[in-house]
C-alpha positions in Angstrom: -59.3 -212.3 -109.0 -57.9 -209.2 -107.4 -60.2 -208.0 -104.7 -60.1 -203.9 -103.6 -61.4 -202.6 -100.2 -61.1 -199.1 -100.3 -62.2 -196.5 -96.7 -61.4 -193.6 -94.8 -63.7 -191.4 -97.5 -66.2 -189.0 -95.4 -67.0 -185.1 -95.0 -64.4 -182.3 -94.8 -64.1 -178.7 -94.8 -62.1 -176.7 -97.4 -59.0 -177.0 -96.2 -59.3 -179.9 -94.8 -57.3 -183.8 -95.2 -58.7 -187.4 -95.7 -56.5 -190.5 -96.2 -57.7 -192.9 -98.0 -57.2 -196.4 -97.5 -57.6 -199.3 -100.0 -56.4 -203.5 -99.0 -55.8 -205.6 -101.7 -56.3 -209.4 -101.6 -55.6 -212.2 -104.1 -52.6 -210.9 -105.4 -51.6 -213.4 -108.4 -49.4 -211.1 -110.6 -45.6 -210.0 -109.8 -46.1 -206.8 -109.5 -49.5 -203.9 -110.6 -49.8 -200.9 -111.5 -52.3 -199.4 -108.8 -53.9 -196.6 -109.2 -57.2 -193.5 -107.4 -59.4 -192.4 -109.7 -62.2 -189.7 -109.0 -65.7 -189.6 -110.2 -67.5 -186.3 -109.0 -71.4 -185.5 -109.6 -72.3 -185.4 -113.2 -68.7 -185.3 -114.1 -66.6 -188.1 -116.2 -64.3 -190.6 -114.0 -60.2 -189.4 -114.4 -57.2 -190.4 -112.8 -55.4 -189.0 -110.3 -52.2 -190.5 -109.5 -50.5 -194.2 -109.5 -48.3 -196.3 -108.1 -46.0 -199.7 -109.6 -45.6 -202.0 -106.5 -42.4 -203.1 -107.7 -40.8 -199.8 -107.3 -43.2 -197.8 -105.2 -43.0 -194.9 -107.8 -45.5 -192.8 -108.4 -47.2 -190.5 -111.3 -49.8 -188.0 -110.4 -52.2 -185.7 -112.3 -52.0 -181.9 -112.9 -54.5 -181.6 -110.8 -52.9 -184.0 -107.7 -49.8 -182.6 -107.6 -48.6 -180.8 -104.3 -51.7 -181.5 -103.0 -52.1 -185.6 -103.2 -49.6 -188.7 -101.8 -50.0 -192.2 -103.3 -48.4 -194.8 -101.5 -47.8 -198.0 -101.0 -47.3 -200.6 -97.6 -47.1 -203.7 -99.1 -47.0 -205.7 -95.9 -50.1 -204.2 -95.0 -51.2 -204.6 -98.8 -52.6 -201.6 -98.2 -52.4 -198.4 -100.4 -53.2 -194.7 -99.5 -53.8 -191.9 -100.8 -53.4 -188.7 -98.8 -54.9 -185.9 -99.7 -54.3 -182.3 -98.1 -56.0 -178.8 -98.7 -59.3 -180.3 -100.3 -61.1 -178.7 -102.6 -64.7 -177.8 -102.9 -64.3 -179.5 -106.7 -61.9 -182.6 -105.2 -65.9 -183.8 -103.8 -66.2 -186.9 -105.4 -66.3 -191.1 -105.3 -63.0 -192.4 -105.5 -61.8 -195.6 -106.6 -58.5 -197.6 -106.0 -58.2 -199.7 -109.2 -55.5 -202.4 -109.7 -53.5 -204.2 -113.1 -51.2 -207.2 -113.3 -47.8 -207.0 -114.7 -45.7 -209.5 -115.7 -42.5 -207.8 -114.9 -40.6 -206.8 -112.2 -39.4 -203.6 -113.8 -42.0 -201.3 -115.7 -42.4 -197.1 -116.1 -44.5 -196.4 -113.7 -46.0 -193.8 -116.3 -47.1 -196.6 -118.2 -49.7 -197.2 -115.2 -51.6 -194.5 -117.0 -51.8 -195.5 -119.7 -53.4 -199.1 -118.6 -56.6 -200.2 -118.5 -57.6 -201.7 -115.2 -59.6 -204.8 -114.7 -59.7 -204.8 -110.8 -61.2 -201.9 -108.8 -63.1 -201.3 -105.7 -66.3 -199.7 -104.6 -65.4 -196.4 -104.4 -65.5 -194.2 -100.7 -67.4 -191.0 -101.3 -65.6 -187.4 -100.5 -67.5 -184.3 -99.7 -65.8 -181.0 -99.6 -68.1 -177.8 -97.7 -66.7 -174.3 -98.8 
């Protein structure tokens, strides 16, 4: 059972930056698809970015391209989401998630279609204009 713990959320003014962290423990699979998701007020949860741990290849949804960067520090077992030029519409609870991959070779685009079974508790990001 993978355990995920997010941190780094907070309040920031529009145009500012934040870096979210997600520390993982209890790995059981060779590699993982890992992702950041968010859910804004009265909105459905949406994907933000994905990373495949075997290659560290990344995949972003359209709104995240150019402003958000997902990365993984294997030694620290920590997934990051660096966010730049934040906008009020980025206000949301941000969650990291993971799903095991029984392989060492995997296309990161496939991570966007997986059902994620390990979730963190979330960290709130509030952007004021």
